[in-house]
N, C-alpha and C positions, 0 to 999 in steps of 0.2 A: 492911636488908631491911624490907619491909612487904607484908602480904598485899594482893593487888590482883586484882580481877576482870578477867580477859581471856577472849577468844574467839578461836579459830584458824581459824574458818570460819563463814560465815553459817548460821544455823539457828534452831531453837526454843530455849527456855530450857536445854535439856540441853547446848548447846555452851558454856555458862558455865563458867569454871574459876576457882578461887581459887588464885592462885600467888604465891610469894614473889618479889618484884621490888626491885631496887635503886632507891632514890628519888633519892638525890643531893642537892645543895645548890640552893637557889634562885638563879637568875641575876638580872641586872639586871631590875627591875620585877617580880619574882616574889616570892611568899611560900611558905614551907613551912607546911602546915597539918596538925596532928593532927586527923583527922576523927572526930567523935563520931556523927553522924547524916547520912544521905544521903536526899535526895528521890527517889523513883522516878517518872520521867515517860515518857509514851507515846513521846517521841522516841527514848528508849534501847531501847525494845522494837523500834522500827521500824529502828534503826541495827543492832542485833544480827541482825535478819532480813534486812538488805540492802534495805529498803524506804524508807530515809529519803531526804530530798532531797539529802543529801551522802553519798556512799558511803564506806566505810572505804578508806583509801589504802594500808594495809598490814596484814598479819596478823603476829602476834597484835594484835589491836585491843582498845581499853579503852572504858570506859563512864562516864557520870555527868557532870552539869554543875551540880548543886545540892547543897549540903552545909552542915553547920555544924560548928564545931570551934574550935580554939584556935591562935593563930599561935606556931609553934615557932622560925622563923628568918626573917629579912628580907633580901632581896636588895638589891644596890647601887641607890641612886636612890629607894628607898621611904622616904617620910617620914611617911605618914599611918598607918602601923601599927608596932606594937612587939611584941616577944615577950611572950606571956602574955595578949594580948586575945582575947576571944571574938568570933568573927565568923561571917558567913554567906557562902557562895560563890553568886553568882547565875549563871545561864546566859547567858554573854557570849562564849563561845569555841567553837571546833570540837573535837569529841571526838576528832579526829585529832591535835590539838596538846596538849590537856590532858583529864584525866578524875579523877573523884573517888570511884569505886567502889573504895575502898582504906582502909587504916588510916592512911596518911599520904599526902599528895598536894601536889605543887608546882602552883601555880596563878597566873594573872597578878593582880597587885594591883589592877588596874582592874576586875576581876570580884569583888571582895570589898567587903562592906559591913559597918559596925559592928553588932553584935547587941545590941539593947536589953536591959538587965539583966533586965527583966520576962519575957524570952523564952528558954525553956530550948532545949537543943540539938534536940530533936525538932521543936519548933515552928520553931526556926530554919532547919531543913532543909525545912520544909513551907510556908513563907510566900512567898518571893520569886518563884518561877515563877508561881504563880497570881495573886498580887495585883499584880505588875508587868505580867503580860499584861493583865489586865482594866484597870488603871489607865492603861497605856500606850496602848492602843487607844481605850478610851471616853472617857478625860479628856484625856490629852496630845494625841492626834491628833484624836479626834471632837469634843472640847469639851462633853462630857456635862454638863448642868446641872440644877438643880432645876426639877421639872416636867416633865422629859422621860420617856418610857417607853422601856425596853429589853427586847427579847425575847431570852432565853437559851436556846440548845439546848445538849444534853449538860450540863444544869444541875447534876446531882449530881456532876460531876467537880470536882476541886479548883479549876479555873479558874472553873467555872460558880458554884460556891459563893462564891468570892471576889468574882466579879462582882455577886453580890446584895448583898454587904456594901458593895462600892464604890458601887454605885448608891444604896443607902440613905444613905450618908455624904454624897453631894452632893445629896441630895433628890429623886433620880430614883426612878422606879417600875419594880421589876424583875419581869418576868413570865417564869416558868420554863416549859419544856416537857420532857415525859417521855414515853416510849413507852407506859409502862402505869402503873397507879395504884399500884404497889408502892412507889415512891419518892415519891408525892404528898404524904403527910404530912410526911416528912423535909424536903421542899423548902419547905413552908409554915412549919415550925418554924425553918427557916435563914433566913427573912426574905422569901421570895418573896411579892409581893402577890397573885398568882394563879399557878396551875399549869394548863397546858394538857396534857391526855393525848392525845398524837398518834394513838394507835391508835383513839381514840374521837370526836375533833372536829377540824375543820379550823383549822389554826392562823390563817390570815389571817382567817377569818371571826370567830373568837374575838377576835383583837386589835383588829379594827375595832369589835367591839361594846364591848369594854373602853375604847376610846378615843373613843367617840362619832363613829365613823367617821374619824377623823383618821390613825389608823396610828401605828406606833412611830418615833420618831425614830432608834432604833438596833435593829439585829437582830445579835446576836453569835453567830456560828455556827461551831461546830467540826466539823460533819459534811460540808458541801459535797456535790457530786453533783447529781443531777437535782432534788432537793428545794429548791434555792435559787430555783426559779421560784415556787413556792408561798410560800416566805419573803418574796420580794421584793414580793408582793402586800400584805404586812403592813406594809411601809415607808411612812411618812408622805412626802408630796412634799418633796423635798430631803433626805430622811433617808439614812442610810448602812447598807448591808448589809457587816458585817466578817466576813471568812472567816479564822479563825485556826488552822483544822485541816482535815484531809480524811479524817476517819474512815470515810467511806462507801467510799473507794478507788475511786469512780466518776468519770467525766468530769464536769466541772462546766461547764453552759453559762452563757452571759450572758443573763439573762432580759429585758433591756430591750426588745428587738425583740418578744419573743413577747407582752410585756404592753403593747404599744402606745406604747413610748417614753416611759415616766414620767419624772420628774425624780428619777432613782435614782442615788445613789452607790454603787459597789461596789468594794471593794478587799481585798486580802490584808493580813495583819498577822502579824508575828513579834514575839516580845519583844526580839530582837536590835536592833530599830529603837530600842528605848529603852536597853538595857543596854549597847549599844556606842557610845552617844552620852553622853559624860561629863556634860553638862548636863541631858539628859533623865534619866539615872540618878540625879543629884543630887536632882532634884525627885521622882522616884519613891521614893528612899529616904527622903525627908522625909515624903512622904505616907503611905507605909506604916508607917514608925516612929511616927508621930503616931497613927494609927489603933490600933496595937498598944498603945501607952502608955495610951490612953483607954479602951481595951477595946471600941471600935467594930469592931475586926477580931479575930476569933477563929478561927484556922485550925482546919479540921476534919480530924481524923486519923482515917481508917478502920481502919488496922492497921499494926502494926510488924512487922518481920522482923529477924532477926539477919543480919549481911552474910554468913555462911556459908550462909544459906538464900536466897541471891540468885535461884536459879532458881525457888523457890517464890514469891517475890515477883513475879517476871515473869509466871508462870503466873496469879497472882491478877489482876495488871493486865489480862492478856489476857481473863480471864473477864468483865470489865466489870460486875462486880456492886458494886463499892465505892461508897461515898458519901463524898467526901473523898479525902485524900491518903494514898498509901502511903509509908511510911518505913522505911528499914533503919537498925538501930542497930549501932555498932562497940564491942565490948568490947576494952578494951586490957589 
């Protein structure tokens, strides 16, 4: 038996329950992981509330797709891992099939990466979702390179902060946006070349001024909604507006016709494009691991909670005041 977070109906953080659940043995292609730390992501908040792109297929439902721990048992056909190895679980599966908000969890081996020796469990649970999301969209798909400019909305989120470091690693210029000046200094310290305070200045005008009228080769947006029209004005001809989230919860228009049909690329992106493709995941693992070993990548941990305080962790996520990653730790 293992303490496992489940919810029996959609609702707020109060529906989360820590219950003893039989774990079983890993099947073919699976691993049994002793979980030491868990990354908390907005997808889990949405899934719990019934607002995620994929609904829960059954109740009680489980949560979690990012974690760090130790391999306890290996299923048939798994050759790349052995018991005792420290690993991280990356989001590469449906929470209807697997979940890691638990003391122990069975996960597909294809969703597990080797954890560098320099990375502890808390960092190992905080790294993969943000860095692979940023790398997968901007580098793997977008081809971001030295000299490019990338505008980052929701820049104080774990993905936004990772994107700042990814941009710096390839020689690109990260420009962060924030609604107020409260987080401006933290974003500059995190490596942003400039910070645009959206409550006080026009994003497109400022980006055009920063780039001598060229615009940004990339805009990496987690908000979506009507604001994409203004963001699209900041995109350089032939540049790309990536939408990797929809925090606004509002309908998102296509801005191309409103703006007079510029040479605009606009596409959605989820990290599953990378984590469910073995070759892309291999490249992402190499890129992120290299950055961790050299110190170029330094995951920002805002706060940790104990697994027993899962409801408090979700409330904190919903408050939206964090700068960086929220992580839950598991005491064994």
